[in-house]
C-alpha positions as CSV (number, residue, x, y, z in Angstrom):
1,M,126.8,71.5,128.3
2,R,125.9,73.5,131.4
3,I,126.8,77.0,132.5
4,I,128.3,77.2,136.0
5,D,127.3,80.5,137.6
6,N,130.3,81.2,139.9
7,K,131.9,84.6,139.3
8,Q,134.5,84.0,142.0
9,R,135.7,80.9,140.1
10,I,135.7,82.7,136.8
11,N,137.8,85.5,138.1
12,S,140.2,83.0,139.7
13,L,140.5,81.1,136.4
14,L,141.1,84.4,134.5
15,I,144.1,85.1,136.8
16,E,145.4,81.5,136.9
17,T,145.4,81.0,133.2
18,G,146.3,84.5,132.0
19,F,143.4,84.4,129.6
20,Q,142.6,88.1,130.3
21,S,146.0,89.0,128.9
22,Y,144.8,88.2,125.3
23,F,142.3,91.1,125.4
24,S,142.8,94.9,125.7
25,H,139.5,95.3,127.8
26,D,138.1,93.6,130.8
27,I,136.3,90.4,129.8
28,S,135.2,89.3,133.2
29,K,131.7,90.6,132.7
30,I,131.1,88.5,129.5
31,V,133.0,85.3,130.3
32,E,131.0,82.2,131.1
33,L,132.3,79.0,132.7
34,I,130.9,76.0,130.9
35,Y,131.1,72.3,131.8
36,A,131.0,69.8,129.0
37,E,130.6,66.0,129.5
38,N,133.2,63.6,128.0
39,G,132.4,63.0,124.4
40,E,130.1,66.1,124.1
41,I,130.3,67.9,120.8
42,L,131.1,71.7,121.3
43,I,131.1,72.8,117.6
44,E,130.2,71.1,114.4
45,E,131.9,71.8,111.1
46,G,130.0,74.3,109.0
47,T,128.1,75.6,112.0
48,P,129.0,79.0,113.5
49,S,129.7,78.9,117.2
50,N,128.3,81.4,119.7
51,Y,131.4,80.9,121.9
52,L,135.1,81.2,121.9
53,Y,136.2,78.2,123.9
54,Y,139.2,78.3,126.1
55,I,139.9,74.8,127.7
56,V,141.1,75.2,131.3
57,Q,140.8,71.5,132.4
58,G,140.6,68.3,130.5
59,Q,141.2,67.9,126.8
60,C,139.6,68.5,123.5
61,R,139.8,66.5,120.3
62,Y,139.0,68.1,117.0
63,Y,138.2,66.5,113.6
64,T,137.7,67.5,110.0
65,V,135.9,65.6,107.3
66,T,137.6,65.2,103.9
67,A,135.7,65.4,100.6
68,D,135.4,61.6,100.5
69,G,133.8,61.6,104.0
70,T,136.8,60.4,106.0
71,Y,137.3,61.8,109.5
72,I,140.8,63.1,110.3
73,S,141.6,63.7,114.0
74,F,144.0,66.5,115.0
75,G,144.0,66.2,118.8
């Protein structure tokens, strides 16, 4: 993962996606634009995340692990 330092692009995405409308305060100062490679793990089960991810391009697949160790895909 890498952080893309482009405030103009962030502001543009906030407008295009309507993400700002989910919050009652201005989030433009705390939002970061992150690029993740295909297959990169964003969050692992049981590990707290430092981020709230909002996917604006591409796709995300998520899994859970059952008690017997089987992976179940939801996306």
